[in-house]
C-alpha positions as CSV (number, residue, x, y, z in Angstrom):
1,M,0.0,0.0,0.0
2,V,2.9,2.4,-0.8
3,W,0.6,4.4,-3.1
4,Q,-1.8,5.0,-0.2
5,R,1.0,6.5,1.9
6,H,2.2,8.7,-0.9
7,H,-1.4,9.8,-1.6
8,F,-1.9,10.8,2.1
9,M,1.4,12.7,2.2
10,A,0.6,14.5,-1.0
11,T,-2.8,15.6,0.3
12,R,-1.2,17.0,3.5
13,T,1.5,19.0,1.6
14,G,-0.9,20.3,-1.0
15,R,1.0,18.6,-3.8
16,L,-1.7,16.2,-4.8
17,H,-1.8,17.6,-8.4
18,F,1.7,16.4,-8.9
19,Y,0.8,12.8,-8.1
20,P,-0.3,10.5,-11.0
21,C,-4.1,9.8,-11.4
22,G,-3.6,6.0,-11.0
23,P,-5.2,5.8,-7.5
24,L,-8.3,7.6,-8.6
25,I,-8.7,5.2,-11.5
26,L,-8.1,2.2,-9.2
27,Y,-10.8,3.5,-6.8
28,S,-13.3,3.8,-9.6
29,L,-12.5,0.3,-10.9
30,L,-13.0,-1.2,-7.4
31,L,-16.2,0.6,-6.9
32,Y,-17.5,-0.5,-10.3
33,A,-16.6,-4.1,-9.7
34,F,-18.2,-4.1,-6.2
35,L,-21.5,-2.6,-7.5
36,T,-21.5,-5.0,-10.5
37,K,-20.9,-8.0,-8.3
38,A,-23.6,-7.0,-5.9
39,S,-26.0,-6.5,-8.8
40,N,-25.1,-10.0,-10.2
41,D,-25.4,-11.6,-6.7
42,S,-28.8,-10.0,-6.3
43,Y,-29.9,-11.3,-9.7
44,L,-28.6,-14.8,-9.1
45,N,-30.1,-15.1,-5.6
46,D,-33.4,-13.8,-6.8
47,T,-33.5,-16.4,-9.6
48,A,-32.5,-19.2,-7.2
49,L,-35.3,-18.2,-4.8
50,R,-37.9,-18.1,-7.5
51,L,-36.8,-21.6,-8.7
52,N,-36.9,-23.0,-5.1
53,Y,-40.2,-21.5,-4.0
54,G,-42.1,-20.9,-7.2
55,G,-44.4,-23.9,-6.6
56,I,-45.7,-22.5,-3.3
57,T,-49.1,-20.8,-3.4
58,N,-50.4,-20.8,0.2
59,W,-47.9,-18.3,1.7
60,A,-50.1,-17.6,4.7
61,H,-49.4,-21.1,6.1
62,F,-45.8,-21.4,5.0
63,S,-42.7,-21.2,7.1
64,T,-39.3,-22.9,7.0
65,P,-37.2,-24.3,9.8
66,A,-33.9,-22.5,10.5
67,D,-31.0,-23.4,8.3
68,V,-28.7,-25.1,10.9
69,R,-26.0,-26.2,8.5
70,A,-23.5,-23.9,10.2
71,Q,-24.4,-25.1,13.7
72,C,-24.1,-28.7,12.5
73,A,-20.7,-28.1,10.9
74,D,-19.3,-26.3,14.0
75,G,-20.9,-28.7,16.6
76,I,-23.1,-25.9,18.1
77,P,-26.1,-27.3,20.1
78,L,-29.4,-26.9,18.4
79,R,-32.4,-24.9,19.8
80,I,-35.0,-26.7,21.8
81,A,-38.6,-25.7,22.6
82,Y,-39.9,-27.4,25.8
83,F,-43.7,-27.6,26.1
84,T,-45.1,-28.1,29.6
85,R,-47.8,-26.8,31.9
86,H,-46.2,-28.5,34.9
87,T,-43.8,-26.7,37.2
88,G,-42.1,-29.9,38.4
89,T,-41.2,-31.1,34.9
90,L,-40.1,-27.6,34.1
91,W,-37.6,-27.6,37.0
92,D,-36.4,-31.0,35.9
93,W,-35.8,-29.9,32.4
94,I,-34.0,-26.7,33.6
95,A,-31.5,-28.9,35.4
96,I,-31.0,-31.3,32.4
97,A,-30.6,-28.4,29.9
98,A,-28.1,-26.7,32.2
99,H,-26.1,-29.9,32.5
100,L,-26.0,-30.4,28.8
101,H,-25.5,-26.7,27.9
102,V,-28.3,-26.6,25.3
103,P,-30.2,-23.5,24.3
104,W,-33.9,-23.8,24.9
105,T,-37.1,-21.9,25.6
106,R,-40.2,-22.9,27.6
107,V,-43.6,-22.9,26.0
108,N,-46.7,-23.2,28.2
109,P,-49.4,-24.8,26.0
110,G,-52.1,-23.6,28.4
111,L,-51.6,-20.1,27.0
112,F,-52.9,-21.0,23.6
113,L,-54.3,-24.6,23.7
114,Q,-57.2,-25.9,25.6
115,Y,-56.4,-28.7,28.1
116,G,-57.1,-32.0,26.5
117,I,-57.6,-30.6,22.9
118,N,-59.8,-32.8,20.7
119,A,-59.3,-33.7,17.0
120,S,-61.3,-30.8,15.4
121,S,-59.8,-28.2,17.7
122,A,-56.3,-29.6,17.0
123,A,-56.9,-29.3,13.3
124,R,-57.9,-25.7,13.7
125,V,-54.8,-24.9,15.7
126,W,-52.7,-26.6,13.1
127,H,-54.3,-24.6,10.3
128,D,-53.9,-21.3,12.2
129,V,-50.5,-21.5,13.9
130,G,-49.1,-24.9,13.1
131,H,-46.3,-23.5,11.0
132,V,-45.3,-21.3,13.9
133,I,-45.3,-24.0,16.5
134,C,-43.7,-26.5,14.3
135,H,-40.7,-24.3,13.5
136,M,-40.2,-22.4,16.7
137,A,-37.1,-24.5,17.4
138,D,-35.0,-27.3,15.9
139,I,-36.2,-29.9,18.4
140,L,-39.6,-29.9,20.1
141,I,-40.2,-31.7,23.5
142,F,-43.7,-32.2,24.8
143,S,-43.9,-33.0,28.5
144,D,-46.6,-33.8,31.1
145,T,-49.6,-33.8,28.8
146,I,-49.0,-35.6,25.5
147,P,-52.3,-34.4,23.9
148,D,-50.7,-31.0,23.8
149,A,-48.7,-32.3,20.9
150,R,-51.8,-33.4,19.0
151,P,-52.0,-30.4,16.5
152,L,-48.4,-31.2,15.3
153,L,-48.9,-35.0,15.3
154,Q,-52.1,-34.8,13.4
155,G,-50.8,-32.1,11.0
156,G,-47.6,-33.9,10.0
157,C,-45.0,-31.5,11.5
158,Q,-41.6,-32.8,10.3
159,T,-39.5,-31.1,13.1
160,P,-38.2,-33.9,15.4
161,I,-40.5,-34.3,18.4
162,V,-39.8,-35.9,21.7
163,L,-42.9,-37.1,23.6
164,Q,-42.0,-37.1,27.3
165,V,-44.7,-39.3,28.8
166,T,-45.0,-38.5,32.5
167,N,-48.6,-39.3,33.6
168,R,-50.4,-41.6,31.1
169,F,-50.5,-40.8,27.4
170,D,-54.3,-40.9,27.4
171,F,-55.1,-38.9,30.6
172,E,-58.8,-38.4,30.7
173,V,-59.5,-39.6,27.2
174,L,-63.1,-40.8,27.0
175,P,-63.5,-44.6,26.5
176,S,-65.4,-44.0,23.3
177,D,-62.5,-42.0,21.9
178,L,-59.7,-44.4,23.0
179,P,-59.6,-46.5,19.8
180,S,-59.0,-43.6,17.5
181,Y,-56.5,-42.0,19.9
182,V,-54.6,-45.3,20.2
183,A,-54.6,-45.6,16.4
184,L,-53.1,-42.1,16.1
185,L,-50.3,-42.8,18.6
186,S,-49.6,-46.2,17.0
187,E,-49.2,-44.5,13.7
188,V,-47.1,-41.7,15.2
189,A,-44.8,-44.4,16.6
190,R,-43.8,-45.4,13.1
191,R,-42.5,-41.9,12.2
192,P,-38.7,-41.8,12.4
193,H,-38.6,-38.2,13.7
194,V,-40.9,-38.8,16.7
195,W,-39.0,-40.0,19.9
196,W,-40.6,-41.3,23.1
197,V,-39.3,-40.9,26.6
198,S,-41.2,-42.2,29.7
199,N,-40.2,-40.9,33.1
200,N,-41.2,-44.0,35.0
201,P,-41.4,-47.8,34.3
202,Y,-45.2,-47.9,34.3
203,E,-45.8,-45.7,31.2
204,E,-44.8,-48.3,28.6
205,E,-46.7,-51.1,30.4
206,Y,-49.8,-48.9,30.4
207,M,-49.5,-48.0,26.7
208,V,-48.9,-51.6,25.6
209,R,-51.9,-52.7,27.7
210,R,-54.1,-50.2,25.8
211,G,-53.0,-51.3,22.4
212,V,-50.4,-48.7,21.5
213,K,-47.7,-50.1,19.2
214,L,-44.5,-48.5,20.6
215,P,-41.6,-47.2,18.5
216,P,-38.5,-49.4,18.1
217,A,-36.0,-49.4,21.0
218,E,-33.7,-46.9,19.4
219,R,-36.4,-44.2,19.5
220,R,-37.7,-44.8,23.0
221,M,-36.2,-44.9,26.5
222,M,-37.1,-44.6,30.2
223,L,-35.4,-41.6,31.9
224,R,-36.5,-40.8,35.4
225,P,-36.7,-37.2,36.8
226,V,-33.6,-35.8,38.3
227,G,-35.5,-34.5,41.3
228,T,-34.7,-30.8,41.1
229,C,-36.8,-28.3,43.0
230,L,-36.3,-24.6,42.5
231,L,-38.6,-23.3,45.2
232,P,-37.0,-20.5,47.4
233,D,-35.5,-21.8,50.6
234,A,-38.2,-22.1,53.2
235,A,-37.8,-20.1,56.4
236,P,-36.7,-22.1,59.4
237,P,-39.3,-23.2,61.9
238,T,-40.1,-20.7,64.7
239,S,-40.4,-21.4,68.4
240,G,-43.6,-19.4,68.7
241,E,-45.7,-16.6,67.4
242,G,-43.4,-13.7,66.4
243,G,-40.3,-15.7,67.4
244,G,-37.2,-16.4,65.3
245,G,-36.0,-19.7,63.9
246,D,-34.1,-20.8,67.1
247,A,-32.4,-24.1,67.8
248,A,-35.2,-25.4,69.9
249,A,-37.7,-25.0,67.1
250,V,-35.4,-26.7,64.6
251,A,-34.8,-29.6,67.0
252,D,-38.5,-30.0,67.4
253,A,-39.0,-30.2,63.6
254,T,-36.3,-33.0,63.4
255,I,-38.1,-35.0,66.1
256,R,-41.6,-34.8,64.6
257,V,-42.7,-36.7,61.5
258,A,-44.2,-34.8,58.6
259,M,-47.5,-35.7,56.9
260,I,-49.0,-33.9,53.9
261,L,-52.8,-34.0,53.8
262,P,-53.7,-34.2,50.0
263,P,-56.3,-31.8,48.8
264,Y,-58.5,-34.7,47.6
265,S,-60.5,-36.3,50.4
266,R,-60.3,-39.9,49.2
267,H,-56.6,-40.2,50.0
268,L,-55.9,-42.6,52.8
269,E,-54.1,-39.9,54.8
270,N,-57.5,-38.1,55.0
271,T,-59.8,-41.1,55.3
272,F,-57.9,-43.1,57.8
273,I,-54.4,-42.1,59.0
274,M,-55.3,-38.7,60.3
275,P,-58.4,-39.9,62.2
276,W,-56.3,-42.8,63.6
277,L,-53.6,-40.3,64.9
278,L,-56.4,-38.3,66.6
279,R,-58.0,-41.3,68.2
280,H,-54.7,-42.6,69.6
281,G,-53.3,-39.3,70.8
282,L,-50.3,-39.4,68.4
283,T,-50.7,-36.0,66.8
284,A,-47.9,-34.5,69.0
285,H,-45.4,-36.7,67.0
286,V,-46.6,-35.4,63.7
287,Q,-46.3,-32.1,61.8
288,V,-49.3,-31.8,59.4
289,Y,-48.9,-29.9,56.2
290,R,-51.3,-28.9,53.5
291,Q,-50.6,-29.0,49.7
292,H,-48.2,-26.1,49.7
293,Y,-45.8,-27.3,52.3
294,G,-42.6,-25.5,51.1
295,G,-40.9,-28.2,49.1
296,P,-38.5,-31.1,49.7
297,S,-36.1,-29.1,51.9
298,V,-38.9,-28.8,54.5
299,L,-39.6,-32.5,54.3
300,A,-35.9,-33.3,54.8
301,R,-35.9,-31.5,58.2
302,H,-38.3,-34.1,59.6
303,R,-37.8,-37.6,61.0
304,G,-39.6,-39.1,58.0
305,V,-42.6,-38.3,55.9
306,I,-45.8,-40.4,56.2
307,T,-47.0,-41.1,52.7
308,V,-49.5,-43.4,51.0
309,P,-48.6,-43.7,47.2
310,Y,-51.5,-42.7,45.0
311,Q,-49.5,-42.8,41.7
312,T,-46.8,-45.2,40.6
313,S,-44.4,-42.2,40.8
314,V,-44.7,-38.5,41.6
315,M,-42.1,-35.7,41.4
316,K,-42.3,-35.3,45.2
317,M,-40.5,-38.7,45.7
318,Y,-37.6,-37.8,43.4
319,E,-37.3,-34.3,44.8
320,G,-37.5,-35.5,48.4
321,L,-34.9,-38.3,48.0
322,A,-32.5,-35.9,46.4
323,A,-33.0,-33.4,49.3
324,G,-32.5,-36.1,52.0
325,A,-36.2,-36.7,52.9
326,V,-37.2,-40.2,54.0
327,F,-40.7,-41.5,53.2
328,V,-42.6,-43.8,55.5
329,I,-44.9,-45.9,53.4
330,P,-46.8,-49.2,53.7
331,S,-44.8,-52.3,52.9
332,P,-45.5,-53.9,49.4
333,E,-47.5,-56.6,51.1
334,L,-49.6,-54.1,53.1
335,F,-50.1,-51.8,50.1
336,A,-51.3,-54.7,47.9
337,T,-53.8,-55.6,50.7
338,L,-55.0,-52.0,50.9
339,V,-55.6,-51.8,47.2
340,R,-57.4,-55.1,47.2
341,E,-59.7,-54.4,50.2
342,L,-60.3,-50.6,49.9
343,D,-62.2,-49.0,47.0
344,L,-61.5,-45.6,45.5
345,H,-63.8,-43.9,48.0
346,R,-61.4,-44.8,50.8
347,M,-58.0,-45.0,49.1
348,S,-57.1,-43.2,45.9
349,F,-54.7,-45.1,43.7
350,C,-54.4,-44.5,39.9
351,C,-53.4,-47.9,38.7
352,R,-55.2,-50.8,40.3
353,D,-55.1,-52.8,37.1
354,L,-51.3,-52.9,37.6
355,L,-51.7,-55.2,40.6
356,R,-54.3,-57.3,38.9
357,N,-52.3,-57.7,35.8
358,H,-49.0,-58.2,37.6
359,P,-49.8,-59.8,41.0
360,D,-46.2,-61.0,41.5
361,D,-44.0,-58.4,39.9
362,W,-46.0,-55.1,40.1
363,P,-43.2,-53.4,42.2
364,Q,-41.1,-53.5,39.1
365,F,-43.5,-50.9,37.4
366,M,-44.0,-48.7,40.5
367,D,-41.1,-46.5,41.5
368,W,-42.2,-46.2,45.1
369,Y,-41.5,-49.9,45.4
370,H,-39.0,-50.4,42.6
371,P,-35.7,-52.1,43.6
372,D,-33.9,-48.9,42.7
373,F,-35.6,-47.0,45.5
374,V,-37.5,-49.2,47.9
375,S,-34.6,-49.6,50.3
376,A,-34.5,-45.8,50.8
377,H,-38.0,-45.8,52.5
378,V,-39.1,-46.9,55.9
379,L,-41.7,-49.6,55.4
380,Y,-44.3,-50.7,57.9
381,D,-46.5,-53.9,57.8
382,N,-49.2,-52.7,60.2
383,L,-50.3,-49.9,62.5
384,K,-48.3,-51.3,65.4
385,D,-45.1,-50.8,63.4
386,L,-46.1,-47.3,62.4
387,K,-46.9,-46.4,66.0
388,R,-43.5,-47.6,67.1
389,F,-41.8,-45.5,64.5
390,L,-43.7,-42.4,65.7
391,T,-43.0,-42.9,69.4
392,D,-39.6,-44.6,69.6
393,H,-37.5,-41.6,68.6
394,A,-34.0,-43.1,69.2
395,W,-34.7,-46.2,67.2
396,S,-36.5,-44.5,64.3
397,S,-33.9,-41.7,64.1
398,Q,-31.1,-44.2,63.6
399,L,-33.3,-46.0,61.0
400,V,-34.0,-42.7,59.2
401,S,-30.3,-41.8,59.1
402,E,-29.5,-45.1,57.4
403,R,-32.4,-44.7,54.9
404,R,-31.3,-41.1,54.1
405,R,-27.8,-42.2,53.1
406,I,-29.4,-44.9,50.9
407,G,-31.9,-42.5,49.3
408,T,-29.4,-39.7,48.4
409,A,-27.1,-42.3,46.9
410,A,-29.9,-43.9,44.9
411,M,-31.0,-40.5,43.5
412,A,-27.4,-39.6,42.6
413,A,-27.1,-42.9,40.6
414,S,-30.5,-42.3,39.0
415,R,-29.6,-38.7,38.1
416,E,-26.4,-39.9,36.4
417,R,-28.3,-42.4,34.3
418,T,-30.9,-39.8,33.3
419,L,-28.4,-37.1,32.4
420,D,-26.4,-39.6,30.3
421,G,-29.6,-40.8,28.7
422,Y,-30.7,-37.2,27.7
423,G,-27.2,-36.6,26.4
424,H,-27.5,-39.6,24.1
425,L,-31.0,-38.7,23.1
426,L,-30.2,-35.1,22.1
427,R,-27.1,-36.2,20.2
428,A,-29.2,-38.7,18.2
429,V,-32.0,-36.2,17.5
430,S,-29.5,-33.5,16.6
431,Q,-27.8,-35.9,14.1
432,Q,-31.2,-36.5,12.6
433,V,-31.8,-32.7,12.2
434,C,-28.4,-32.2,10.7
435,A,-28.8,-35.0,8.2
436,A,-31.9,-33.2,6.7
437,T,-30.5,-29.8,5.9
438,T,-30.4,-29.8,2.1
439,P,-32.3,-26.8,0.6
440,E,-34.9,-29.2,-0.9
441,Q,-35.5,-30.9,2.5
442,L,-35.8,-27.5,4.3
443,R,-38.2,-26.3,1.7
444,A,-40.3,-29.5,1.9
445,R,-40.5,-29.3,5.7
446,G,-41.6,-25.7,5.5
447,A,-44.8,-26.4,3.5
448,V,-46.6,-27.9,6.5
449,F,-50.0,-27.5,4.8
450,R,-49.1,-29.2,1.6
451,A,-49.5,-25.8,-0.1
452,G,-46.7,-26.4,-2.6
453,K,-48.3,-29.4,-4.3
454,S,-46.1,-29.1,-7.4
455,L,-43.1,-30.0,-5.3
456,S,-42.6,-33.7,-5.4
457,S,-40.7,-33.7,-2.2
458,L,-43.9,-32.8,-0.3
459,S,-45.4,-36.2,-0.9
460,S,-43.8,-37.4,2.3
461,L,-46.1,-35.0,4.2
462,S,-49.4,-36.6,3.2
463,P,-51.5,-37.8,6.2
464,S,-51.7,-41.4,7.2
465,P,-54.3,-43.7,5.8
466,L,-56.2,-43.7,9.1
467,A,-56.8,-40.0,8.9
468,A,-59.8,-38.4,7.2
469,A,-60.0,-34.8,6.0
470,D,-61.7,-32.3,8.3
471,D,-65.0,-31.2,6.6
472,D,-64.6,-27.6,8.0
473,D,-61.1,-27.0,6.8
474,D,-59.7,-27.6,3.3
475,N,-56.1,-27.0,4.4
476,G,-56.3,-28.8,7.8
477,G,-54.7,-32.0,6.7
478,G,-56.0,-35.4,7.8
479,V,-57.2,-35.9,11.3
480,P,-59.2,-38.6,13.0
481,N,-62.5,-37.1,14.0
482,G,-64.5,-37.4,17.2
483,L,-61.7,-37.5,19.8
484,T,-62.5,-35.5,22.9
485,L,-60.3,-35.3,26.0
486,L,-61.6,-34.1,29.3
487,A,-59.8,-31.2,31.1
488,A,-57.0,-32.4,33.2
489,G,-55.8,-30.9,36.5
490,V,-52.4,-29.4,37.0
491,E,-50.1,-30.9,39.7
492,G,-48.9,-28.4,42.2
493,S,-45.3,-28.1,43.5
494,G,-44.0,-31.2,45.2
495,G,-46.9,-33.4,44.3
496,G,-48.6,-35.4,41.6
497,R,-52.0,-35.9,40.0
498,S,-54.4,-38.1,42.0
499,G,-56.6,-40.9,40.7
500,S,-60.0,-39.8,41.8
501,G,-61.3,-37.1,44.3
502,G,-64.0,-37.5,46.9
503,G,-64.4,-38.7,50.4
504,G,-65.1,-41.8,52.4
505,G,-64.1,-43.8,55.5
506,G,-62.6,-47.1,56.3
507,G,-59.2,-48.6,56.5
508,E,-59.8,-52.0,57.9
509,A,-56.9,-53.5,56.1
510,L,-54.5,-51.4,58.2
511,A,-55.6,-52.9,61.5
């Protein structure tokens, strides 16, 4: 750049007119070449775009996924959208995503989907905003309530989808609708871009019993929750009204046993255990909490937590074990007797058919009693054993200390398996995304409403043979008609959904 230095010096000394005009000519040539190249690039790009997208006519319902070829080449994690209404599953995913260093955003389906969306409503959602939901990230994960994924599953969204089954795939589906819903899920299981994760051993057993044909083993796995709770730290117990959290109050909390009274009256804690405590003058040994009890750190302060399982697994168990809480539950033999002798009016339990179908090995499907966790709990065979646990502080404190060590170790091992599993899952799904990044594939995936029918690559997006076109929507794609899901409740912090609500008395099997 010698000429630039001379040109600068000549300008400062006022002798520019003595310098040759070569630099000015060179500037002109460079500017002309740049403008010509920009014009040619614009013309060439415009032509390519017209060739690529000229067959699309329905632009209102067209979108394309992000071009992730650069991320794939550089090994940059792909974007994830995590759909859930449930705080517990959200906390769990936050921990998993932080461990794996993946970019993600949470989407609450309750903000734009009705709970338990039916077939016709799902078709309308797909027609209106399906292209937005389908392409809001590179990988979509639906947790807690699988019907929230129905608009995309019915519509044929080609973005990889992970169905994280946490509380029955058909929660509150009407019996009359179950055949069509099972047919849809069985067809979805054959799609190579749909992956299934269950967060407890019972989910697959439940699906198979109801006729769902599961995906091949490479596209399904069982990954338990990691038991993360992000509630703010609860204030320490106080010694009295207006008092601070002193040592005496803390010591009192460690001596007493916690019990959470569920909000639904048919739980055994309400129908029998609490009345039994009152009759026998044992309430001084128990700290009773309601539904919002402060989280697992509060439970871990106590000398055990009296619990009667009403689900095969709940987030409260994983969160509690991770925090050091010890659950006091009926032994497997007593629990089986209770389920057999007490109806739903006296003891709520979601899955009575599990014990009928698997009379000998049902604990394998129920995480409360699964070999991975059962040794972390205190088990009692009768009320005499439970009374001893409440009143013999020295003996039960030593027992709880042993169980606490077992429980935290069991959750640490379970967490490691889950984190490794999600790492493997996301690598496999990311490889699938990166393998489908040619311009033609991206264009085909963008036409989610089969708008560009002249493009042969869109033939893969046609609906399954089991689907029939919606009469009210020409562009809605194929959907099975008539499926209606009842509204489902939302689990609060530290708990799980119950089987049935209501009241009742009894408890003879405990005596």
